[in-house]
Every structure is written in structure tokens, then in C-alpha cells.
N, C-alpha and C positions, 0 to 999 in steps of 0.2 A: 796510392791515393794520386799519387803526381801524375802518374800516366794517365788514369781519368780526367783530373783538372785540365790536362794538357788536351786531351780529345775533345772535352767541352768546349774550351777555348781556340781550340783550331778553327783556322777560316781556310777554305778551299783554294789551292793553288793553282787550277787550270781554268777556273771559272771566276766571274768577277763578282764581288763580294754582294751588292743588292741588285735585285732584279724589280723591275715595278712594271706590272700588268695594267696600263691605263687605262683602258676600258676594254671589258670582256662581253659580247654580244651573242647570244645564242638564244635558244629552243627551250622551255621549261614545261614538263609535261605533270602531271600530276597522277599519283597511282593509288589505285584505289578509293577514290574521291569520284563518286559518280554525279557529284553538283558542281564540279570544277572541269572547265574546258584548257583547251592547251595556251600557252602564253610567250612570254619575252622573258629572259632572265640578262638582268647585267651587273655587271659586277668590277672590283679592280682587288688588286690585292700586292703586296710588297713583300717582298722574301730576300733574308739573307742564305747565301751560301755555305753551311757552316764547315761544310768539308767537300770535296770532291763529288760526291753521290748522295749527301742529305743536305733539304734544306728547312728552313723553319718561317714565316710568313704569318702576316698580320693582313685581314681581308674583309671586304663586304660584298653581300647579293642583294641586288632588289631582284623578285621573280612577281609578273603581272601574269592574271589568268583571266579566261574569259574574255580576250580583248577583242572577238572579233563583236561584243555587244557595244562598240564605239560606232558601229553602223549603226545604231539605235538612234543616234543623235541627228543622223540626216534626215529622219524623219522628225523632228522636234519631239521624241521620246526619250524618256530618262534612260540612263545605262547604268549600268554596277560592274564593275571588275573586281576582282582579287586581287591580295598584294600578298606579299612574303618578306619581310625583311631579317635577315641574319649578318650580325656583327662575328668572326671566326679566329682563331689561330688554329693553322696550319701545319704539319710536315709531312714532306714529300723526300721518297726515297727512289734514288735515279737507277737504270738499270747498266747504265754508260756510263763512262766517264773520261772519253778518248774523242768527244764530238761535240758539233752543234745542235746535233739529232740525237735525242735520246728519249726512250720511254721514261715513264715514273707511275707510280702507285703512292696513295697518300692516305691521310685521315684529316678532315677539319673538326673542331670541335668550336661549339658557339653558343650563341642567342637568339632565338628566333622569334619575331613578331607576326603576326597574322592579321586580316582584317579584309573590310572592302572598301572602296572608293565609290560613293554615289555621286554621278553627273548628270547635271539636270540639262533637259531638250535642247535649250538653248546654248548650252556649252559654256554659262556665265558662271553658274557653282557647281564647287566640288566640296563635297563632304566625305570624312574620313570615320567609317566604321572601324574601333579599335575593336580586335579579336584578343584571342589568348596570346601567350608568350611564355616561354620557358627555354630549357636546352636542345641541341640539337648534334646530331652527329652526321658527317657527309665522309663516307669512304667515297676514293674518288681515282680517277687513273688518268692518264694521257701522255701527252707528244709536243715534246718542243721541238720544233723547224726553226733554227737561226732566233730570228727574233718574234716569230709566231708560237703560240702556243693554243693548243687543243685540248681541252678539259672536260670530263665527264665525272658530274658528282651525283650522288644520289643521296638526297637530304633526308635525314631519318629524325622527325620530331619524337622528343623523349617523352612526350604528354600527349595523352590520348585524342586530345582535340587539336593537335598540331598537324598540319597536313604534310603527309611525305609524298617527295616530288624527284625527279630528274632535272638535270638541268644539263644541256650542252652547249657548251661555249669556247669561240675563238676568239683570244684576246691579242694586241699588241703588244710585245715586251720594250721597255724602255730599259736602255742599260744593258745589263746581263751580256753572256752569251761568254762562247770558249776563249780561251787565252792559247791554249795549245801550250801550258808548261808541264 
């Protein structure tokens, strides 16, 4: 039992304790949704390096779909874009513990909200139309390259009404890094 507590309370010795992906920007691609187009994904995450090969994190991601509809605003027509917001808890397992360049695989569990944003043709008014909400899972893989983090998520809504999508993001990481101990 003491060994178990020691392992849980252990902290990484070769990497700094906390890392913060200030902003990750990338592409959001809906899966199996004929009525949604590609869009952008924006997110951030704070992670604690519990061990040299394991981190836990807390983060969020906003994804906007059908962003090509913004072209309608140029013609003074209304535009509707879809959105998804997810707040999550994550865990990542790193395949290397001796470098600032390392691949990882992980899982995020969170709560997602989806809906639409309607924007009037003059661009003056925007109205949010709330959709479904529920739990989601996101298996993920990625690669850390110094203070840059490349991440591929497959967001799976655990409720049928929630949209599944893939997000591919690049983040700039503050703090973090290999100390070489």
C-alpha cells in the first residue's frame, strides 16, 4: 500500500512539474455527419507530469464547423456555423523519458455541448442555438517537440445526438520541458 501511494504521489524527475498549452489551433473534421463541413479547433490544456512517462491534464476545446458560411456575410446573407465545446480531464502516456522530443498516447474524458451560431447578414447580431450536451471520450496521440505539441484527437460523443469529429492541433507549450535529470 505504501508503494502504491508513493507511486501516485511521485512527481516527474526529468521533466518540469507543470506544462501549459496556451493555445492550440488546428482543423476539425466531422465524422459521419453529412450536414457538417470542416472547421477549426481551438483549445488549451494544463498538465501535471506525475511521472517521467505519465501526465494528467485539464483542458477545453472549441470547434467551429461550416466556417465557409462566413462568405455569406459578404453578400449580406445570414450565416450559420456549428460549434462544439468540450471540457475534459486527460491522461497521457509518453513513449520516451530521455528527451524533449517524445511521442505519446492518451485518453480524454469530458462533457460536450453542441449547437449552432446564427449571424445576421449585416454581421451585427449573433444568436446561439443550444443543442445537445453529454459525455464524450477522446482517444488521442501526439508528439512533443520541445515547446511545440502536435495532437490528434478523435472526439466520440457518448450520446447519439453528439457529433463525432477528429481534431488535429498544434500548440505552443509554456513551461514544461526536459530537465535531463
